[in-house]
BATOR-479748 format. One record per residue: residue number from 0; residue in three letters; chain; x, y, z of N, C-alpha, C in turn. Coordinates in steps of 0.1 Angstrom, whole numbers, plus 5000, padded with zeros to 4 digits. Layout:
% residues N
[palum NUM; "ALA"; "A"; [X; Y; Z]; [X; Y; Z]; [X; Y; Z]]
...
This chain:
% residues 213
[palum 0; "MET"; "A"; [4660; 1708; 7337]; [4665; 1722; 7344]; [4669; 1724; 7354]]
[palum 1; "LEU"; "A"; [4663; 1722; 7363]; [4661; 1719; 7376]; [4671; 1709; 7381]]
[palum 2; "ARG"; "A"; [4670; 1697; 7377]; [4683; 1688; 7382]; [4693; 1691; 7378]]
[palum 3; "GLN"; "A"; [4694; 1699; 7367]; [4707; 1702; 7362]; [4714; 1713; 7373]]
[palum 4; "ALA"; "A"; [4706; 1725; 7377]; [4708; 1733; 7384]; [4710; 1728; 7398]]
[palum 5; "SER"; "A"; [4702; 1719; 7403]; [4709; 1712; 7416]; [4722; 1706; 7417]]
[palum 6; "LYS"; "A"; [4721; 1700; 7404]; [4737; 1692; 7403]; [4749; 1702; 7401]]
[palum 7; "ILE"; "A"; [4747; 1713; 7396]; [4756; 1726; 7397]; [4758; 1730; 7411]]
[palum 8; "GLN"; "A"; [4747; 1736; 7419]; [4749; 1740; 7430]; [4756; 1727; 7439]]
[palum 9; "SER"; "A"; [4751; 1717; 7441]; [4755; 1707; 7447]; [4773; 1705; 7446]]
[palum 10; "SER"; "A"; [4777; 1709; 7429]; [4792; 1706; 7428]; [4801; 1717; 7435]]
[palum 11; "LYS"; "A"; [4791; 1729; 7435]; [4803; 1742; 7440]; [4802; 1741; 7457]]
[palum 12; "LEU"; "A"; [4790; 1735; 7462]; [4788; 1734; 7476]; [4800; 1720; 7475]]
[palum 13; "ASN"; "A"; [4802; 1711; 7474]; [4812; 1702; 7474]; [4828; 1709; 7474]]
[palum 14; "ALA"; "A"; [4828; 1720; 7463]; [4842; 1720; 7459]; [4843; 1730; 7471]]
[palum 15; "ALA"; "A"; [4837; 1738; 7477]; [4838; 1749; 7485]; [4840; 1740; 7502]]
[palum 16; "LEU"; "A"; [4835; 1728; 7498]; [4837; 1718; 7517]; [4851; 1714; 7511]]
[palum 17; "ALA"; "A"; [4859; 1708; 7502]; [4870; 1703; 7497]; [4880; 1715; 7498]]
[palum 18; "LYS"; "A"; [4879; 1729; 7498]; [4883; 1739; 7500]; [4887; 1742; 7514]]
[palum 19; "LYS"; "A"; [4879; 1740; 7523]; [4877; 1741; 7539]; [4883; 1732; 7543]]
[palum 20; "VAL"; "A"; [4886; 1719; 7541]; [4893; 1711; 7545]; [4906; 1713; 7544]]
[palum 21; "ALA"; "A"; [4909; 1717; 7533]; [4923; 1723; 7526]; [4929; 1732; 7536]]
[palum 22; "LEU"; "A"; [4922; 1743; 7540]; [4923; 1755; 7549]; [4925; 1753; 7559]]
[palum 23; "SER"; "A"; [4919; 1741; 7567]; [4920; 1736; 7579]; [4932; 1729; 7580]]
[palum 24; "CYS"; "A"; [4937; 1723; 7573]; [4948; 1716; 7576]; [4956; 1726; 7575]]
[palum 25; "GLN"; "A"; [4959; 1736; 7566]; [4967; 1748; 7567]; [4972; 1752; 7579]]
[palum 26; "ILE"; "A"; [4957; 1758; 7582]; [4955; 1767; 7598]; [4962; 1757; 7606]]
[palum 27; "LEU"; "A"; [4959; 1743; 7610]; [4960; 1736; 7620]; [4977; 1732; 7621]]
[palum 28; "ALA"; "A"; [4982; 1729; 7610]; [4997; 1727; 7607]; [5006; 1739; 7611]]
[palum 29; "LYS"; "A"; [4999; 1751; 7608]; [5008; 1762; 7608]; [5007; 1766; 7623]]
[palum 30; "LEU"; "A"; [5001; 1763; 7630]; [4999; 1765; 7644]; [5004; 1750; 7651]]
[palum 31; "GLY"; "A"; [5011; 1743; 7641]; [5017; 1734; 7652]; [5010; 1720; 7655]]
[palum 32; "LEU"; "A"; [4996; 1719; 7653]; [4985; 1711; 7659]; [4990; 1699; 7652]]
[palum 33; "PHE"; "A"; [4994; 1697; 7639]; [4998; 1688; 7631]; [5014; 1690; 7627]]
[palum 34; "LYS"; "A"; [5016; 1675; 7625]; [5032; 1675; 7623]; [5036; 1668; 7607]]
[palum 35; "GLU"; "A"; [5038; 1678; 7600]; [5044; 1670; 7588]; [5029; 1664; 7582]]
[palum 36; "THR"; "A"; [5033; 1647; 7581]; [5019; 1645; 7570]; [5011; 1637; 7582]]
[palum 37; "THR"; "A"; [5011; 1641; 7592]; [5001; 1629; 7604]; [4988; 1642; 7610]]
[palum 38; "GLY"; "A"; [4975; 1636; 7608]; [4966; 1644; 7607]; [4956; 1644; 7598]]
[palum 39; "HIS"; "A"; [4943; 1643; 7603]; [4934; 1645; 7592]; [4921; 1656; 7594]]
[palum 40; "VAL"; "A"; [4915; 1662; 7588]; [4903; 1670; 7586]; [4893; 1662; 7577]]
[palum 41; "SER"; "A"; [4880; 1665; 7579]; [4870; 1661; 7571]; [4861; 1666; 7571]]
[palum 42; "ALA"; "A"; [4853; 1668; 7562]; [4838; 1674; 7559]; [4826; 1664; 7553]]
[palum 43; "ARG"; "A"; [4817; 1665; 7560]; [4805; 1659; 7553]; [4801; 1663; 7542]]
[palum 44; "SER"; "A"; [4799; 1656; 7532]; [4796; 1662; 7517]; [4781; 1666; 7519]]
[palum 45; "ALA"; "A"; [4780; 1674; 7508]; [4767; 1682; 7508]; [4755; 1676; 7507]]
[palum 46; "ASP"; "A"; [4756; 1663; 7503]; [4743; 1655; 7500]; [4740; 1649; 7515]]
[palum 47; "GLY"; "A"; [4751; 1646; 7524]; [4752; 1643; 7536]; [4756; 1627; 7537]]
[palum 48; "VAL"; "A"; [4756; 1618; 7525]; [4762; 1608; 7526]; [4777; 1604; 7524]]
[palum 49; "ALA"; "A"; [4785; 1611; 7522]; [4798; 1608; 7518]; [4805; 1616; 7529]]
[palum 50; "MET"; "A"; [4820; 1617; 7525]; [4829; 1627; 7533]; [4839; 1633; 7521]]
[palum 51; "PHE"; "A"; [4842; 1640; 7525]; [4855; 1651; 7519]; [4866; 1647; 7532]]
[palum 52; "ILE"; "A"; [4878; 1639; 7526]; [4889; 1639; 7536]; [4903; 1636; 7530]]
[palum 53; "ARG"; "A"; [4914; 1647; 7540]; [4926; 1645; 7533]; [4931; 1635; 7528]]
[palum 54; "GLY"; "A"; [4938; 1632; 7517]; [4942; 1618; 7513]; [4958; 1614; 7518]]
[palum 55; "ARG"; "A"; [4961; 1605; 7514]; [4974; 1600; 7518]; [4980; 1594; 7506]]
[palum 56; "GLY"; "A"; [4993; 1595; 7507]; [5003; 1590; 7493]; [5012; 1595; 7490]]
[palum 57; "ARG"; "A"; [5020; 1587; 7482]; [5036; 1595; 7481]; [5036; 1606; 7472]]
[palum 58; "GLU"; "A"; [5026; 1613; 7468]; [5025; 1622; 7462]; [5020; 1637; 7469]]
[palum 59; "GLU"; "A"; [5015; 1636; 7485]; [5012; 1643; 7491]; [5022; 1652; 7495]]
[palum 60; "SER"; "A"; [5022; 1665; 7501]; [5033; 1672; 7505]; [5033; 1674; 7521]]
[palum 61; "GLY"; "A"; [5023; 1669; 7527]; [5021; 1675; 7545]; [5010; 1684; 7545]]
[palum 62; "LEU"; "A"; [5006; 1685; 7558]; [4992; 1691; 7561]; [4996; 1704; 7558]]
[palum 63; "LEU"; "A"; [5009; 1710; 7561]; [5010; 1721; 7559]; [5006; 1731; 7547]]
[palum 64; "PHE"; "A"; [5007; 1720; 7536]; [5009; 1725; 7521]; [4997; 1719; 7515]]
[palum 65; "THR"; "A"; [4986; 1712; 7520]; [4977; 1706; 7517]; [4965; 1716; 7508]]
[palum 66; "LYS"; "A"; [4963; 1713; 7495]; [4954; 1720; 7481]; [4942; 1710; 7482]]
[palum 67; "PRO"; "A"; [4932; 1714; 7478]; [4917; 1710; 7476]; [4922; 1697; 7465]]
[palum 68; "SER"; "A"; [4929; 1698; 7460]; [4930; 1683; 7454]; [4935; 1675; 7459]]
[palum 69; "ASP"; "A"; [4941; 1678; 7473]; [4943; 1664; 7479]; [4931; 1661; 7489]]
[palum 70; "VAL"; "A"; [4923; 1665; 7488]; [4912; 1663; 7495]; [4906; 1652; 7486]]
[palum 71; "VAL"; "A"; [4901; 1639; 7493]; [4896; 1629; 7485]; [4879; 1629; 7491]]
[palum 72; "LEU"; "A"; [4873; 1619; 7479]; [4858; 1617; 7484]; [4858; 1607; 7490]]
[palum 73; "ALA"; "A"; [4849; 1601; 7497]; [4849; 1587; 7501]; [4838; 1587; 7506]]
[palum 74; "ASN"; "A"; [4833; 1575; 7510]; [4819; 1570; 7515]; [4821; 1568; 7532]]
[palum 75; "PHE"; "A"; [4812; 1566; 7541]; [4818; 1565; 7555]; [4824; 1552; 7560]]
[palum 76; "ASP"; "A"; [4827; 1542; 7549]; [4834; 1529; 7551]; [4850; 1532; 7550]]
[palum 77; "GLY"; "A"; [4853; 1545; 7545]; [4867; 1548; 7539]; [4870; 1546; 7523]]
[palum 78; "GLN"; "A"; [4860; 1541; 7520]; [4865; 1535; 7502]; [4864; 1550; 7496]]
[palum 79; "LYS"; "A"; [4877; 1551; 7484]; [4877; 1567; 7478]; [4866; 1561; 7468]]
[palum 80; "LEU"; "A"; [4859; 1573; 7463]; [4845; 1572; 7456]; [4851; 1583; 7442]]
[palum 81; "ASP"; "A"; [4862; 1592; 7441]; [4867; 1597; 7430]; [4876; 1588; 7426]]
[palum 82; "LYS"; "A"; [4878; 1584; 7413]; [4889; 1575; 7410]; [4899; 1582; 7401]]
[palum 83; "LYS"; "A"; [4895; 1595; 7400]; [4906; 1603; 7395]; [4917; 1610; 7404]]
[palum 84; "SER"; "A"; [4916; 1610; 7415]; [4923; 1612; 7427]; [4934; 1600; 7426]]
[palum 85; "VAL"; "A"; [4949; 1607; 7425]; [4958; 1600; 7429]; [4963; 1597; 7445]]
[palum 86; "LEU"; "A"; [4953; 1602; 7453]; [4957; 1599; 7468]; [4946; 1585; 7473]]
[palum 87; "LYS"; "A"; [4951; 1582; 7482]; [4940; 1573; 7486]; [4934; 1576; 7502]]
[palum 88; "THR"; "A"; [4925; 1572; 7505]; [4920; 1574; 7519]; [4930; 1570; 7529]]
[palum 89; "PRO"; "A"; [4931; 1577; 7542]; [4937; 1574; 7556]; [4933; 1562; 7562]]
[palum 90; "ASN"; "A"; [4942; 1555; 7567]; [4936; 1539; 7572]; [4925; 1545; 7583]]
[palum 91; "GLU"; "A"; [4926; 1561; 7588]; [4918; 1561; 7601]; [4906; 1570; 7596]]
[palum 92; "SER"; "A"; [4902; 1566; 7583]; [4889; 1570; 7577]; [4877; 1565; 7582]]
[palum 93; "VAL"; "A"; [4882; 1556; 7589]; [4870; 1548; 7598]; [4864; 1552; 7607]]
[palum 94; "ILE"; "A"; [4874; 1563; 7618]; [4872; 1575; 7627]; [4862; 1583; 7623]]
[palum 95; "HIS"; "A"; [4866; 1589; 7612]; [4854; 1597; 7604]; [4842; 1595; 7602]]
[palum 96; "GLY"; "A"; [4841; 1580; 7595]; [4832; 1578; 7586]; [4818; 1567; 7600]]
[palum 97; "GLU"; "A"; [4827; 1565; 7609]; [4817; 1559; 7621]; [4810; 1570; 7629]]
[palum 98; "LEU"; "A"; [4814; 1580; 7632]; [4809; 1592; 7635]; [4803; 1598; 7626]]
[palum 99; "TYR"; "A"; [4801; 1600; 7619]; [4794; 1607; 7607]; [4779; 1594; 7609]]
[palum 100; "LYS"; "A"; [4784; 1584; 7606]; [4770; 1580; 7607]; [4764; 1579; 7616]]
[palum 101; "ALA"; "A"; [4767; 1580; 7630]; [4761; 1581; 7643]; [4757; 1593; 7648]]
[palum 102; "ARG"; "A"; [4762; 1603; 7639]; [4760; 1614; 7644]; [4753; 1623; 7633]]
[palum 103; "PRO"; "A"; [4744; 1628; 7629]; [4738; 1634; 7619]; [4740; 1648; 7616]]
[palum 104; "ASN"; "A"; [4743; 1650; 7633]; [4744; 1670; 7633]; [4761; 1672; 7633]]
[palum 105; "VAL"; "A"; [4769; 1663; 7627]; [4783; 1664; 7626]; [4784; 1670; 7613]]
[palum 106; "GLY"; "A"; [4790; 1677; 7611]; [4795; 1683; 7597]; [4809; 1681; 7595]]
[palum 107; "GLY"; "A"; [4819; 1684; 7606]; [4832; 1685; 7603]; [4840; 1676; 7616]]
[palum 108; "ILE"; "A"; [4849; 1669; 7611]; [4859; 1661; 7624]; [4874; 1663; 7619]]
[palum 109; "VAL"; "A"; [4880; 1668; 7631]; [4894; 1670; 7631]; [4899; 1658; 7637]]
[palum 110; "HIS"; "A"; [4911; 1651; 7634]; [4913; 1638; 7640]; [4933; 1642; 7639]]
[palum 111; "ALA"; "A"; [4936; 1644; 7654]; [4954; 1644; 7652]; [4959; 1633; 7655]]
[palum 112; "HIS"; "A"; [4956; 1621; 7648]; [4964; 1611; 7642]; [4968; 1602; 7655]]
[palum 113; "PRO"; "A"; [4960; 1594; 7662]; [4965; 1582; 7668]; [4960; 1572; 7662]]
[palum 114; "THR"; "A"; [4966; 1559; 7666]; [4964; 1548; 7657]; [4953; 1538; 7662]]
[palum 115; "LEU"; "A"; [4940; 1543; 7652]; [4926; 1535; 7657]; [4921; 1533; 7642]]
[palum 116; "HIS"; "A"; [4926; 1520; 7639]; [4923; 1513; 7627]; [4911; 1506; 7625]]
[palum 117; "LYS"; "A"; [4908; 1501; 7634]; [4897; 1490; 7633]; [4883; 1497; 7641]]
[palum 118; "VAL"; "A"; [4875; 1494; 7631]; [4859; 1497; 7637]; [4856; 1490; 7653]]
[palum 119; "GLU"; "A"; [4859; 1481; 7655]; [4857; 1479; 7671]; [4862; 1486; 7680]]
[palum 120; "HIS"; "A"; [4876; 1494; 7676]; [4882; 1502; 7685]; [4876; 1517; 7684]]
[palum 121; "VAL"; "A"; [4870; 1521; 7671]; [4866; 1535; 7670]; [4852; 1536; 7678]]
[palum 122; "ARG"; "A"; [4844; 1525; 7679]; [4833; 1520; 7686]; [4834; 1524; 7703]]
[palum 123; "GLU"; "A"; [4847; 1515; 7707]; [4851; 1515; 7720]; [4853; 1535; 7724]]
[palum 124; "MET"; "A"; [4858; 1539; 7714]; [4861; 1554; 7716]; [4848; 1561; 7713]]
[palum 125; "MET"; "A"; [4838; 1557; 7706]; [4829; 1565; 7706]; [4817; 1562; 7720]]
[palum 126; "ASP"; "A"; [4817; 1547; 7728]; [4813; 1545; 7736]; [4817; 1557; 7751]]
[palum 127; "VAL"; "A"; [4829; 1559; 7750]; [4834; 1570; 7759]; [4831; 1584; 7757]]
[palum 128; "MET"; "A"; [4833; 1588; 7743]; [4829; 1600; 7738]; [4815; 1605; 7743]]
[palum 129; "GLY"; "A"; [4808; 1595; 7741]; [4791; 1598; 7740]; [4786; 1612; 7734]]
[palum 130; "ASP"; "A"; [4779; 1617; 7736]; [4773; 1631; 7732]; [4785; 1641; 7733]]
[palum 131; "ASN"; "A"; [4796; 1640; 7738]; [4806; 1650; 7739]; [4812; 1653; 7724]]
[palum 132; "ASP"; "A"; [4819; 1665; 7719]; [4827; 1666; 7709]; [4840; 1662; 7709]]
[palum 133; "ILE"; "A"; [4846; 1660; 7717]; [4860; 1658; 7721]; [4865; 1648; 7725]]
[palum 134; "CYS"; "A"; [4871; 1641; 7719]; [4878; 1627; 7730]; [4893; 1630; 7730]]
[palum 135; "VAL"; "A"; [4900; 1626; 7742]; [4912; 1628; 7739]; [4917; 1611; 7744]]
[palum 136; "LEU"; "A"; [4928; 1606; 7734]; [4929; 1594; 7734]; [4941; 1591; 7742]]
[palum 137; "ARG"; "A"; [4942; 1582; 7746]; [4953; 1579; 7758]; [4967; 1572; 7745]]
[palum 138; "GLY"; "A"; [4976; 1579; 7754]; [4989; 1577; 7744]; [4992; 1590; 7734]]
[palum 139; "HIS"; "A"; [4983; 1596; 7728]; [4985; 1604; 7717]; [4972; 1607; 7709]]
[palum 140; "GLY"; "A"; [4971; 1618; 7707]; [4960; 1623; 7697]; [4944; 1626; 7702]]
[palum 141; "VAL"; "A"; [4937; 1633; 7692]; [4925; 1637; 7699]; [4916; 1633; 7684]]
[palum 142; "VAL"; "A"; [4901; 1635; 7688]; [4894; 1634; 7679]; [4879; 1644; 7683]]
[palum 143; "VAL"; "A"; [4881; 1654; 7673]; [4869; 1668; 7676]; [4860; 1666; 7668]]
[palum 144; "CYS"; "A"; [4847; 1666; 7671]; [4839; 1670; 7661]; [4827; 1682; 7660]]
[palum 145; "GLY"; "A"; [4825; 1691; 7654]; [4817; 1700; 7650]; [4809; 1703; 7642]]
[palum 146; "SER"; "A"; [4799; 1709; 7642]; [4790; 1711; 7631]; [4795; 1716; 7619]]
[palum 147; "SER"; "A"; [4806; 1718; 7614]; [4811; 1721; 7604]; [4825; 1721; 7605]]
[palum 148; "VAL"; "A"; [4834; 1721; 7594]; [4848; 1722; 7591]; [4853; 1736; 7604]]
[palum 149; "GLU"; "A"; [4849; 1747; 7600]; [4848; 1759; 7608]; [4848; 1752; 7621]]
[palum 150; "ASP"; "A"; [4838; 1751; 7625]; [4836; 1750; 7640]; [4843; 1739; 7649]]
[palum 151; "ALA"; "A"; [4849; 1726; 7640]; [4860; 1716; 7646]; [4871; 1721; 7645]]
[palum 152; "THR"; "A"; [4874; 1730; 7635]; [4890; 1736; 7636]; [4890; 1746; 7649]]
[palum 153; "ILE"; "A"; [4879; 1755; 7651]; [4882; 1763; 7662]; [4881; 1754; 7672]]
[palum 154; "LYS"; "A"; [4873; 1744; 7675]; [4873; 1739; 7689]; [4890; 1731; 7688]]
[palum 155; "SER"; "A"; [4892; 1725; 7681]; [4908; 1719; 7681]; [4918; 1733; 7688]]
[palum 156; "ILE"; "A"; [4916; 1741; 7681]; [4923; 1753; 7683]; [4923; 1758; 7699]]
[palum 157; "LYS"; "A"; [4910; 1759; 7701]; [4906; 1762; 7713]; [4911; 1750; 7728]]
[palum 158; "LEU"; "A"; [4908; 1740; 7721]; [4916; 1727; 7728]; [4928; 1729; 7734]]
[palum 159; "ASP"; "A"; [4937; 1731; 7722]; [4950; 1728; 7725]; [4956; 1743; 7733]]
[palum 160; "ASN"; "A"; [4948; 1752; 7732]; [4952; 1765; 7740]; [4951; 1763; 7755]]
[palum 161; "LEU"; "A"; [4935; 1755; 7756]; [4931; 1753; 7772]; [4943; 1746; 7778]]
[palum 162; "ALA"; "A"; [4947; 1730; 7772]; [4954; 1722; 7774]; [4967; 1731; 7780]]
[palum 163; "THR"; "A"; [4977; 1738; 7768]; [4987; 1747; 7775]; [4987; 1752; 7787]]
[palum 164; "LEU"; "A"; [4975; 1758; 7786]; [4974; 1769; 7800]; [4974; 1759; 7812]]
[palum 165; "ASN"; "A"; [4967; 1748; 7811]; [4965; 1739; 7823]; [4978; 1731; 7828]]
[palum 166; "LEU"; "A"; [4986; 1732; 7817]; [5003; 1724; 7820]; [5008; 1736; 7826]]
[palum 167; "GLN"; "A"; [5004; 1747; 7821]; [5014; 1757; 7827]; [5008; 1762; 7841]]
[palum 168; "ALA"; "A"; [4995; 1758; 7845]; [4991; 1764; 7857]; [4995; 1753; 7868]]
[palum 169; "ALA"; "A"; [4995; 1738; 7864]; [5001; 1727; 7871]; [5015; 1727; 7876]]
[palum 170; "MET"; "A"; [5023; 1733; 7865]; [5038; 1736; 7871]; [5035; 1747; 7884]]
[palum 171; "LEU"; "A"; [5029; 1755; 7884]; [5028; 1761; 7896]; [5028; 1760; 7906]]
[palum 172; "GLY"; "A"; [5020; 1744; 7910]; [5018; 1739; 7920]; [5001; 1733; 7917]]
[palum 173; "ASN"; "A"; [4998; 1732; 7932]; [4987; 1730; 7937]; [4974; 1742; 7932]]
[palum 174; "VAL"; "A"; [4968; 1741; 7919]; [4960; 1751; 7913]; [4946; 1747; 7918]]
[palum 175; "ALA"; "A"; [4938; 1757; 7925]; [4926; 1754; 7927]; [4912; 1752; 7911]]
[palum 176; "SER"; "A"; [4907; 1740; 7914]; [4897; 1740; 7907]; [4885; 1748; 7901]]
[palum 177; "ILE"; "A"; [4880; 1751; 7890]; [4867; 1761; 7889]; [4856; 1754; 7893]]
[palum 178; "SER"; "A"; [4850; 1760; 7902]; [4840; 1752; 7907]; [4827; 1751; 7896]]
[palum 179; "GLN"; "A"; [4816; 1743; 7897]; [4807; 1739; 7889]; [4797; 1751; 7887]]
[palum 180; "ASP"; "A"; [4795; 1760; 7898]; [4787; 1769; 7893]; [4791; 1781; 7885]]
[palum 181; "ASP"; "A"; [4805; 1784; 7887]; [4815; 1789; 7878]; [4813; 1785; 7864]]
[palum 182; "GLN"; "A"; [4815; 1771; 7863]; [4814; 1767; 7845]; [4803; 1766; 7845]]
[palum 183; "HIS"; "A"; [4792; 1762; 7850]; [4777; 1766; 7847]; [4774; 1783; 7839]]
[palum 184; "ALA"; "A"; [4779; 1791; 7847]; [4776; 1806; 7843]; [4785; 1809; 7834]]
[palum 185; "PHE"; "A"; [4796; 1804; 7831]; [4803; 1805; 7819]; [4800; 1799; 7809]]
[palum 186; "LEU"; "A"; [4792; 1788; 7806]; [4787; 1781; 7793]; [4775; 1784; 7791]]
[palum 187; "SER"; "A"; [4765; 1788; 7801]; [4755; 1796; 7797]; [4751; 1810; 7793]]
[palum 188; "ARG"; "A"; [4762; 1817; 7793]; [4762; 1830; 7794]; [4756; 1834; 7782]]
[palum 189; "LYS"; "A"; [4754; 1847; 7780]; [4750; 1853; 7767]; [4761; 1855; 7758]]
[palum 190; "THR"; "A"; [4761; 1852; 7746]; [4774; 1863; 7737]; [4771; 1872; 7730]]
[palum 191; "THR"; "A"; [4760; 1876; 7731]; [4755; 1889; 7720]; [4760; 1901; 7728]]
[palum 192; "GLY"; "A"; [4762; 1909; 7721]; [4768; 1922; 7724]; [4782; 1922; 7731]]
[palum 193; "MET"; "A"; [4789; 1913; 7733]; [4806; 1907; 7739]; [4811; 1907; 7724]]
[palum 194; "GLY"; "A"; [4810; 1911; 7709]; [4820; 1914; 7699]; [4822; 1895; 7698]]
[palum 195; "GLY"; "A"; [4814; 1889; 7700]; [4815; 1876; 7700]; [4809; 1872; 7681]]
[palum 196; "GLY"; "A"; [4813; 1862; 7673]; [4809; 1861; 7661]; [4805; 1843; 7659]]
[palum 197; "GLY"; "A"; [4812; 1837; 7671]; [4812; 1821; 7671]; [4825; 1818; 7663]]
[palum 198; "ALA"; "A"; [4825; 1804; 7657]; [4835; 1798; 7651]; [4836; 1802; 7635]]
[palum 199; "GLU"; "A"; [4827; 1809; 7630]; [4833; 1814; 7618]; [4836; 1829; 7618]]
[palum 200; "THR"; "A"; [4838; 1835; 7627]; [4843; 1849; 7630]; [4857; 1845; 7633]]
[palum 201; "LEU"; "A"; [4859; 1836; 7640]; [4874; 1830; 7641]; [4881; 1822; 7629]]
[palum 202; "TRP"; "A"; [4870; 1819; 7621]; [4878; 1809; 7611]; [4882; 1819; 7600]]
[palum 203; "ARG"; "A"; [4875; 1831; 7599]; [4877; 1843; 7591]; [4891; 1846; 7597]]
[palum 204; "TYR"; "A"; [4893; 1851; 7609]; [4903; 1853; 7614]; [4914; 1847; 7605]]
[palum 205; "TYR"; "A"; [4917; 1836; 7614]; [4925; 1822; 7608]; [4930; 1825; 7594]]
[palum 206; "CYS"; "A"; [4918; 1823; 7585]; [4920; 1824; 7570]; [4927; 1836; 7565]]
[palum 207; "GLU"; "A"; [4924; 1849; 7576]; [4935; 1859; 7570]; [4949; 1859; 7573]]
[palum 208; "TRP"; "A"; [4948; 1851; 7585]; [4963; 1850; 7593]; [4970; 1839; 7588]]
[palum 209; "LEU"; "A"; [4965; 1833; 7579]; [4971; 1821; 7573]; [4976; 1830; 7557]]
[palum 210; "LYS"; "A"; [4971; 1841; 7552]; [4977; 1847; 7540]; [4988; 1855; 7544]]
[palum 211; "LYS"; "A"; [4987; 1858; 7556]; [5001; 1869; 7559]; [5010; 1861; 7558]]
[palum 212; "GLY"; "A"; [5011; 1846; 7558]; [5024; 1839; 7560]; [5029; 1841; 7570]]
C-alpha cells in the first residue's frame, strides 16, 4: 500500500515537472529569449536519476506552443526512457545530463541553443563554468542552472534584462564599473521586508502574464 502511494505521488510530481518545463518554454519564447524551435528547458525528475526535457521532432510546434506531452523523459546520457513519446531527445541533451550528473543541487536548466553536442565540449564548458550558475558561450547562447525550473527560468530572464541594460549603457560611452564593495553589498543584502519572494513569486507573475495572452 505504501509503495503504491509513493508511486502515485512520484507520478504526480513528475507530471508537475513536465508541466513546468512546458510553461518555462512558453514564457521564455514569448519574451523572445527563444526563437521558433531552438532552445531547451529541462528538470531533474522526482527521483533525481533522470530528466524531463523538451523534445524535438517533426511533430513539434516550437517553444511558444510547448505542451507537457512535448516533454520527454530521458536518462542523463540523453537516451529516451518514455517509449510512448513521438518526439526524441535533442542533441544538446548532453549539456543538461552532464550538469545534472556533476551538480546534484541543480534541479532545472535552460539552454539557449548553441551547438555543443559532444561530451568533451560540455566538460570544457563546465571547467570554465565552475560553480557558477550561468555560462555565456562564445558565438551564440547561454546555459543557465537553477535549483528548480522556476529558478533557472527567472535567472535566464534577469540575465537577458541585464545584458540589454549593459548594451544600452555601453552605447552611451565610457560608463563607470560598479565597485566590488557595492557589488558585495548588493549581493549580501537581506531581502525580507522588501516585498520580494524570490524566483517563485516572479514565476507566478510570469505564469499569470502568460495567461493574459
